[in-house]
C-alpha positions as CSV (number, residue, x, y, z in Angstrom):
1,M,-12.4,0.6,-15.3
2,A,-11.4,-1.0,-12.0
3,T,-12.8,-2.7,-8.7
4,K,-10.8,-4.1,-5.8
5,A,-10.4,-7.5,-7.6
6,V,-10.8,-6.7,-11.4
7,T,-9.7,-4.2,-13.8
8,L,-11.0,-4.1,-17.5
9,R,-9.0,-2.6,-20.4
10,P,-9.8,-2.3,-24.1
11,A,-8.3,-4.9,-26.0
12,T,-5.9,-4.5,-28.9
13,V,-5.2,-6.1,-32.2
14,H,-2.3,-7.8,-30.2
15,D,-4.7,-9.8,-27.9
16,K,-6.8,-11.4,-30.6
17,R,-5.0,-14.5,-30.8
18,V,-4.6,-14.9,-26.9
19,V,-8.4,-14.1,-26.8
20,Y,-9.2,-16.7,-29.3
21,D,-6.9,-19.3,-27.4
22,W,-8.7,-18.7,-24.3
23,L,-12.0,-19.5,-26.2
24,A,-11.0,-22.5,-28.3
25,H,-8.1,-24.0,-26.6
26,S,-8.4,-23.8,-22.8
27,D,-9.2,-25.9,-20.0
28,L,-12.7,-24.2,-20.0
29,T,-13.5,-24.6,-23.6
30,S,-15.4,-27.6,-23.0
31,E,-17.7,-26.1,-20.6
32,M,-19.0,-23.9,-23.4
33,L,-18.1,-25.1,-27.0
34,G,-17.6,-28.6,-29.1
35,P,-18.4,-32.1,-28.4
36,P,-19.1,-34.0,-26.4
37,N,-21.1,-31.7,-24.7
38,Y,-21.9,-28.9,-27.4
39,P,-21.8,-30.8,-30.3
40,D,-24.4,-28.2,-31.9
41,A,-21.6,-25.5,-30.9
42,P,-18.4,-26.4,-32.6
43,I,-15.2,-24.8,-31.6
44,P,-14.5,-22.2,-34.1
45,T,-11.5,-21.9,-36.4
46,W,-9.3,-18.9,-36.2
47,E,-11.0,-18.0,-39.6
48,E,-14.3,-18.4,-38.1
49,F,-13.4,-16.3,-35.0
50,N,-12.0,-13.4,-37.4
51,E,-15.4,-13.4,-39.1
52,D,-17.2,-12.7,-35.9
53,Y,-14.9,-11.0,-34.0
54,V,-13.8,-8.2,-36.8
55,D,-10.8,-5.7,-36.3
56,H,-13.4,-3.0,-34.5
57,Y,-13.7,-5.5,-31.5
58,F,-9.8,-5.2,-30.9
59,D,-8.9,-1.5,-32.3
60,G,-11.5,0.5,-30.6
61,S,-12.5,2.2,-33.9
62,Q,-16.1,1.6,-33.6
63,P,-17.0,0.8,-30.3
64,H,-20.8,1.3,-30.8
65,K,-20.7,-1.9,-33.1
66,G,-18.6,-3.9,-30.4
67,Q,-15.4,-4.1,-28.4
68,C,-13.5,-6.5,-26.5
69,F,-12.1,-5.9,-23.0
70,I,-9.3,-8.0,-21.1
71,I,-10.3,-8.9,-17.8
72,I,-7.3,-8.3,-15.4
73,H,-7.0,-9.7,-11.6
74,H,-3.9,-8.8,-9.5
75,G,-2.1,-7.8,-12.7
76,Q,-2.8,-11.1,-14.5
77,E,-4.9,-11.2,-17.7
78,I,-7.6,-13.9,-16.9
79,G,-10.1,-13.4,-19.9
80,Q,-12.1,-11.2,-22.3
81,I,-15.8,-9.6,-22.0
82,N,-17.2,-8.1,-24.9
83,H,-20.4,-6.3,-26.0
84,N,-21.9,-6.4,-29.2
85,Q,-23.5,-3.8,-31.7
86,I,-25.3,-1.2,-29.3
87,A,-29.0,-0.9,-30.7
88,I,-30.0,2.8,-30.7
89,S,-33.7,2.5,-30.5
90,S,-33.7,0.2,-27.3
91,H,-30.4,1.0,-26.0
92,S,-29.4,-2.6,-25.7
93,T,-26.4,-4.9,-26.3
94,E,-25.5,-8.5,-25.9
95,L,-22.5,-9.4,-23.7
96,D,-20.4,-12.3,-23.9
97,I,-17.4,-13.6,-21.5
98,W,-14.7,-16.3,-21.3
99,L,-12.0,-16.7,-18.8
100,A,-8.5,-17.9,-19.8
101,A,-8.4,-21.0,-17.6
102,R,-10.5,-23.1,-14.8
103,K,-8.5,-21.7,-12.1
104,F,-10.0,-18.2,-12.5
105,A,-13.4,-19.8,-12.5
106,G,-15.7,-19.7,-9.5
107,Q,-14.2,-16.5,-7.7
108,G,-16.8,-14.2,-8.7
109,L,-14.4,-12.4,-11.2
110,G,-16.4,-12.7,-14.0
111,T,-19.4,-11.5,-12.3
112,E,-17.6,-8.5,-10.9
113,A,-16.2,-8.0,-14.9
114,V,-20.0,-8.2,-16.2
115,K,-21.3,-5.7,-13.4
116,M,-18.4,-3.5,-14.7
117,L,-18.8,-3.5,-18.3
118,C,-22.9,-3.1,-17.8
119,A,-21.9,0.2,-15.6
120,F,-19.5,1.2,-18.2
121,L,-21.8,1.0,-21.2
122,D,-24.4,2.7,-19.2
123,K,-22.4,5.6,-18.2
124,T,-20.4,6.0,-21.7
125,Y,-23.2,5.0,-24.2
126,N,-26.5,5.4,-22.3
127,C,-26.8,1.6,-22.7
128,K,-29.7,0.5,-20.7
129,L,-30.5,-3.1,-21.3
130,F,-28.1,-5.7,-21.5
131,Y,-28.5,-9.6,-22.7
132,M,-26.4,-12.7,-22.4
133,A,-27.3,-15.9,-24.0
134,P,-25.6,-19.4,-22.7
135,S,-26.5,-22.6,-23.1
136,R,-28.9,-24.2,-20.5
137,R,-26.1,-26.8,-20.0
138,N,-23.6,-24.0,-18.8
139,V,-25.2,-23.9,-15.3
140,H,-22.0,-22.0,-13.9
141,A,-22.3,-19.4,-16.6
142,I,-26.2,-19.1,-15.6
143,K,-25.5,-18.8,-11.8
144,A,-22.4,-16.3,-12.7
145,Y,-25.0,-14.0,-14.9
146,A,-27.8,-14.6,-12.2
147,K,-25.3,-12.9,-9.5
148,A,-24.7,-10.2,-11.9
149,G,-28.1,-9.3,-11.8
150,F,-29.7,-11.2,-14.9
151,K,-32.7,-12.8,-15.2
152,E,-34.3,-15.4,-17.5
153,T,-36.5,-13.6,-20.3
154,D,-38.4,-14.6,-23.3
155,H,-37.7,-11.5,-25.1
156,L,-35.4,-11.8,-27.7
157,P,-33.0,-9.0,-28.9
158,Y,-33.6,-7.8,-32.3
159,S,-31.7,-10.0,-35.1
160,F,-30.3,-12.4,-32.3
161,I,-29.3,-15.8,-33.8
162,P,-28.8,-18.2,-30.7
163,D,-25.3,-19.9,-30.6
164,Y,-27.1,-23.2,-29.1
165,H,-30.2,-25.5,-29.2
166,D,-30.8,-24.9,-25.8
167,T,-29.9,-21.1,-25.5
168,V,-31.2,-19.4,-22.2
169,I,-32.0,-15.5,-22.8
170,M,-30.9,-13.5,-19.7
171,S,-31.4,-9.7,-19.6
172,K,-30.8,-7.1,-17.3
173,T,-31.6,-3.4,-17.1
174,S,-29.1,-0.8,-16.0
175,Q,-31.3,-0.1,-12.9
176,E,-30.9,-3.6,-11.5
């Protein structure tokens, strides 16, 4: 999957540690996890990350259950985006994204990656409804998701467990 600025490639098991490090140890981590801004969402340990992001996210063996993709910009790996299990009955899934470093933020690259993944999931798996669930405190993420066509909603995805006490549920359909 590619556009002018961003390419997505399926993540592999060799990417798992770096994806974790981007989440837990980058200069953007404090924008989404851990104290002082997010005491309700502690930074996961490597073991906790492995419990959430099981092997199928990285080996492509069960894409309907979730898969990670590496975001590439001008040949450089700049972050990851993933979808969780695709609900067959509602043709829906939740997406999550994080960038590797602050220097990649604010350029529209994450927004572009979100749009690309939604289009890919629609075409490949007939997925029509997408959710993202940032903290209300993460104003940059909310703005980026809005630019990708997401709107705040009160509808909770099936079996959804929020990560934050102030989670904002945002959704988009493939027609938007």
